[in-house]
C-alpha positions as CSV (number, residue, x, y, z in Angstrom):
1,M,8.7,82.8,-17.2
2,P,9.5,86.2,-19.1
3,L,6.9,88.3,-20.7
4,N,5.9,88.0,-24.0
5,P,8.1,91.4,-25.5
6,R,4.9,92.4,-27.6
7,I,2.9,92.3,-24.4
8,A,5.8,94.4,-22.6
9,A,5.6,97.0,-25.0
10,A,1.8,97.2,-25.0
11,L,2.2,97.5,-20.8
12,L,4.7,100.0,-21.3
13,G,2.3,102.5,-23.6
14,T,-0.3,101.9,-21.1
15,A,1.5,102.8,-18.6
16,A,2.9,105.9,-19.6
17,A,-0.7,107.3,-19.7
18,F,-0.7,106.7,-16.0
19,T,0.6,109.0,-13.2
20,L,2.9,107.6,-10.8
21,P,2.2,107.9,-7.0
22,N,4.6,110.5,-5.6
23,T,5.8,111.7,-8.7
24,A,5.9,115.8,-8.6
25,V,5.1,117.7,-11.6
26,A,7.1,120.9,-11.5
27,D,5.2,124.2,-11.6
28,T,6.3,127.7,-12.8
29,N,6.3,130.2,-10.6
30,S,3.5,132.0,-13.0
31,G,0.8,129.7,-11.8
32,Y,1.1,127.7,-15.4
33,L,2.6,124.2,-15.6
34,I,5.6,123.7,-17.5
35,H,5.2,123.7,-21.2
36,D,1.7,124.4,-20.8
37,M,-0.4,124.5,-24.0
38,D,-3.3,126.4,-22.6
39,R,-0.8,129.3,-21.3
40,E,-1.6,132.9,-23.1
41,Q,0.7,133.5,-26.2
42,A,3.0,136.2,-26.3
43,P,1.8,139.0,-28.5
44,V,3.0,139.6,-32.2
45,V,4.7,142.3,-32.8
46,T,5.9,143.1,-36.5
47,P,9.8,144.4,-36.3
48,G,10.1,147.9,-38.1
49,K,12.1,147.9,-41.0
50,E,15.4,150.3,-41.4
51,F,14.2,153.6,-40.3
52,E,10.8,152.1,-39.1
53,A,9.2,151.8,-35.9
54,P,7.6,148.3,-34.7
55,S,4.2,147.6,-35.2
56,D,3.1,148.3,-31.4
57,A,5.6,151.7,-31.1
58,I,4.5,155.4,-30.5
59,V,6.4,157.4,-33.1
60,L,7.5,160.7,-31.9
61,F,9.3,162.0,-34.6
62,D,8.3,161.0,-38.2
63,G,10.7,163.1,-39.8
64,T,8.1,165.8,-40.7
65,D,7.0,167.8,-37.9
66,L,7.3,168.2,-33.9
67,S,3.4,167.7,-33.5
68,A,4.0,165.3,-30.8
69,W,6.3,167.8,-28.5
70,R,5.6,171.1,-26.6
71,T,7.7,173.6,-24.8
72,E,7.6,173.6,-21.2
73,D,4.8,175.7,-20.7
74,G,3.1,174.2,-23.4
75,G,3.9,176.0,-26.5
76,T,5.0,175.3,-29.7
77,P,8.8,174.0,-30.4
78,K,11.2,176.3,-31.9
79,W,13.6,173.7,-32.9
80,K,14.3,173.6,-36.9
81,V,12.8,170.6,-38.9
82,E,14.6,169.8,-42.0
83,N,15.3,166.9,-44.5
84,G,14.1,164.3,-42.1
85,Y,15.5,165.6,-39.0
86,F,15.1,168.1,-36.5
87,E,17.7,170.5,-34.7
88,A,18.3,172.1,-31.6
89,V,18.3,175.9,-32.0
90,S,20.3,177.5,-29.2
91,G,18.1,179.8,-26.6
92,S,15.2,177.9,-27.6
93,D,15.0,176.0,-24.8
94,D,14.5,172.2,-24.0
95,I,11.3,170.4,-25.7
96,F,9.5,167.9,-24.1
97,T,6.6,165.3,-25.2
98,K,3.0,166.1,-25.0
99,E,2.7,162.3,-23.8
100,G,3.8,161.0,-20.4
101,F,5.5,157.7,-20.1
102,G,7.1,155.5,-17.2
103,D,8.5,152.3,-18.2
104,C,9.7,152.3,-21.6
105,Q,11.9,151.6,-24.8
106,L,13.2,154.4,-26.7
107,H,14.6,154.4,-29.7
108,I,16.2,157.5,-30.7
109,E,19.0,158.8,-33.3
110,W,21.0,161.8,-32.9
111,A,23.9,163.9,-34.5
112,S,26.6,166.2,-33.2
113,P,27.6,169.2,-35.5
114,A,29.9,167.7,-38.4
115,D,32.3,170.3,-37.3
116,P,33.3,170.9,-34.1
117,A,34.9,174.6,-34.6
118,G,38.0,174.1,-32.1
119,K,35.2,173.6,-29.3
120,D,36.4,170.2,-26.7
121,G,34.9,169.1,-23.6
122,Q,31.3,169.2,-22.6
123,N,30.9,172.3,-25.6
124,R,31.1,169.8,-28.4
125,G,27.6,168.7,-29.7
126,N,25.8,168.5,-26.1
127,S,22.2,167.7,-25.4
128,G,20.3,165.2,-23.4
129,V,17.7,162.6,-23.4
130,F,16.0,162.9,-20.1
131,F,13.4,160.3,-19.0
132,M,10.3,161.6,-16.8
133,E,12.0,164.9,-17.0
134,K,14.6,164.1,-14.7
135,Y,16.5,161.2,-15.5
136,E,19.6,161.8,-18.1
137,I,21.4,159.8,-20.7
138,Q,23.8,162.1,-21.8
139,V,24.1,163.5,-25.6
140,L,27.6,164.5,-26.5
141,D,30.4,164.4,-29.2
142,S,32.7,161.8,-27.5
143,H,34.7,160.6,-30.3
144,N,38.4,161.7,-29.6
145,N,37.2,164.6,-27.2
146,R,38.4,164.2,-23.5
147,T,35.8,165.0,-20.6
148,Y,34.9,163.6,-17.3
149,A,33.9,160.1,-17.5
150,D,30.5,160.2,-16.1
151,G,29.5,162.8,-18.8
152,H,30.2,161.3,-21.9
153,A,27.8,160.1,-24.8
154,G,26.5,156.8,-23.0
155,S,26.7,158.1,-19.5
156,V,23.9,158.4,-17.1
157,Y,24.8,161.8,-16.5
158,A,26.9,162.6,-13.4
159,Q,26.2,158.9,-12.2
160,Y,27.5,156.4,-14.7
161,P,30.2,156.5,-17.2
162,P,29.7,154.6,-20.3
163,Q,31.1,150.8,-20.1
164,V,32.7,151.6,-23.5
165,N,32.9,154.9,-25.6
166,A,31.1,153.5,-28.8
167,T,30.4,157.2,-30.6
168,R,30.7,157.4,-34.4
169,P,33.0,160.5,-35.7
170,P,31.2,164.1,-35.3
171,G,28.1,164.5,-38.1
172,E,27.5,160.8,-38.3
173,W,24.3,159.6,-37.0
174,Q,24.7,157.8,-33.9
175,R,21.7,155.3,-32.3
176,Y,20.6,154.5,-28.8
177,D,18.3,151.9,-27.7
178,I,17.2,152.4,-24.3
179,I,15.1,150.3,-21.8
180,F,14.0,152.6,-18.8
181,H,12.1,151.8,-15.5
182,R,10.7,154.1,-13.7
183,P,11.4,154.5,-9.4
184,R,8.6,153.3,-7.5
185,F,7.8,155.2,-4.2
186,N,5.9,154.2,-1.1
187,E,2.8,156.0,0.4
188,D,5.1,158.1,3.0
189,G,7.3,159.1,-0.5
190,T,10.4,156.7,0.3
191,V,11.7,154.8,-2.5
192,K,10.5,151.4,-2.8
193,Q,12.4,150.6,-6.2
194,P,14.9,153.0,-7.7
195,A,14.8,154.0,-11.6
196,R,17.0,151.6,-13.6
197,M,18.4,152.1,-17.0
198,T,19.7,149.8,-19.7
199,A,21.1,151.2,-22.7
200,L,23.0,150.6,-26.1
201,L,24.7,153.0,-28.5
202,N,25.0,152.1,-32.0
203,G,24.2,148.6,-31.1
204,I,26.8,148.1,-28.4
205,L,25.7,147.9,-24.9
206,V,27.0,151.0,-22.6
207,Q,24.7,150.5,-19.6
208,D,23.5,147.5,-18.1
209,G,20.2,147.5,-16.0
210,V,22.1,150.3,-13.7
211,A,20.3,151.7,-10.4
212,L,20.0,155.4,-10.5
213,T,20.9,157.1,-7.0
214,G,18.0,160.0,-8.2
215,P,17.3,162.8,-10.7
216,T,20.7,163.3,-12.5
217,S,22.4,166.9,-12.2
218,W,25.4,169.0,-12.5
219,L,27.6,168.9,-9.6
220,M,25.4,167.4,-7.0
221,Q,23.6,164.5,-6.2
222,K,19.9,165.0,-6.0
223,P,17.7,162.7,-4.2
224,Y,14.6,161.2,-5.3
225,E,11.3,162.9,-4.6
226,K,7.9,161.3,-5.3
227,H,6.3,162.4,-8.6
228,P,3.7,160.8,-10.9
229,D,4.3,157.3,-12.7
230,K,3.8,159.2,-15.9
231,M,5.8,161.9,-17.2
232,S,7.3,163.6,-20.5
233,I,10.5,162.7,-22.3
234,K,12.7,165.7,-22.4
235,L,15.2,166.9,-25.1
236,Q,17.7,169.5,-23.9
237,D,18.9,172.4,-25.5
238,H,22.4,173.2,-24.6
239,D,23.2,175.6,-27.0
240,S,24.7,173.2,-29.8
241,P,23.1,172.5,-32.7
242,V,22.5,168.6,-32.1
243,R,20.0,166.9,-34.6
244,F,17.5,164.1,-33.9
245,R,15.8,161.5,-36.2
246,N,13.6,158.6,-36.3
247,I,12.3,158.6,-32.7
248,W,9.9,156.5,-31.3
249,I,8.9,154.7,-28.2
250,R,7.4,151.4,-26.4
251,P,5.4,151.9,-23.0
252,L,6.4,148.7,-21.1
253,S,3.5,147.0,-19.1
254,Q,4.1,143.3,-17.7
255,P,2.1,141.2,-20.6
256,E,-1.0,139.3,-19.6
257,H,1.2,136.0,-20.3
258,L,3.5,136.7,-17.9
259,K,1.3,137.9,-14.9
260,P,1.0,135.6,-11.9
261,I,-2.6,133.7,-11.8
262,P,-3.8,131.2,-9.1
263,M,-1.8,128.0,-9.4
264,K,-2.9,125.5,-11.8
265,K,-2.5,122.0,-11.0
266,R,-2.3,119.1,-12.8
267,E,-5.1,116.4,-12.5
268,H,-4.1,113.1,-12.1
269,K,-5.6,110.0,-13.8
270,V,-5.2,106.5,-12.7
271,A,-2.3,105.6,-10.1
272,L,-0.9,102.4,-10.5
273,S,1.4,101.0,-7.7
274,P,4.3,99.0,-8.3
275,A,2.7,96.2,-6.8
276,Q,0.0,96.5,-8.9
277,L,2.0,96.9,-11.8
278,D,4.1,93.5,-10.8
279,R,0.3,91.5,-11.7
280,F,0.7,92.4,-15.1
281,V,4.2,90.2,-15.6
282,G,3.8,87.0,-16.8
283,S,2.8,84.7,-19.5
284,Y,-0.3,85.5,-21.7
């Protein structure tokens, strides 16, 4: 005799609370169960409004002074600060952040001179952003300006040309958002993992996780040499009055909620076999 529908529904609800034998529950490679409500939540970061850094960023230039920067020998930079930006002064040399960084997200805005003054190629608005003082993404007025492909704005200098030329006209503010992962070295100094870079220029992807062949350099390919895990960000004085503003950085580390943990196993409740469930079939 068929089972009463109401009884069947009740039994189905009861059976849902049991784990059937030989039924595997998928685990994630993080050690947590899929959709585990006990898993640590991602930290909350408040996005910045226009011209503002997010809440967890380190501000490297707030429009007022170069207190976060130094010269190579530790002195006070001689770059000009005015109207919410600072400007490279020819002959004043490169500047370096006082704090060192490894893996990071960097936001930096820059503008080449509004009047190229008849200059072309690498002589138009040339500067550079160097991660760890060694790995450069190029700054250049690349608007209607022919030069070698791996020297345009958006290039990993001398290694990777930008995927597209996304520069605005000279004098207009350009925006870089760059993700940099430092190289990893073995104890003997050999490369365990090369540096990698992803970059957006004016919101457009120009470098997509490229692996750097080593430090960037003009007309030569330098090999990797083991160096500290954290080093300064460097901005280049290339005898051109390039301007910079709104600079902030977010050091990147693996968040706690993404770190592997000992594998968590789901606790089994009462398990009923199909034969046992068959016993419930009948007239009640």
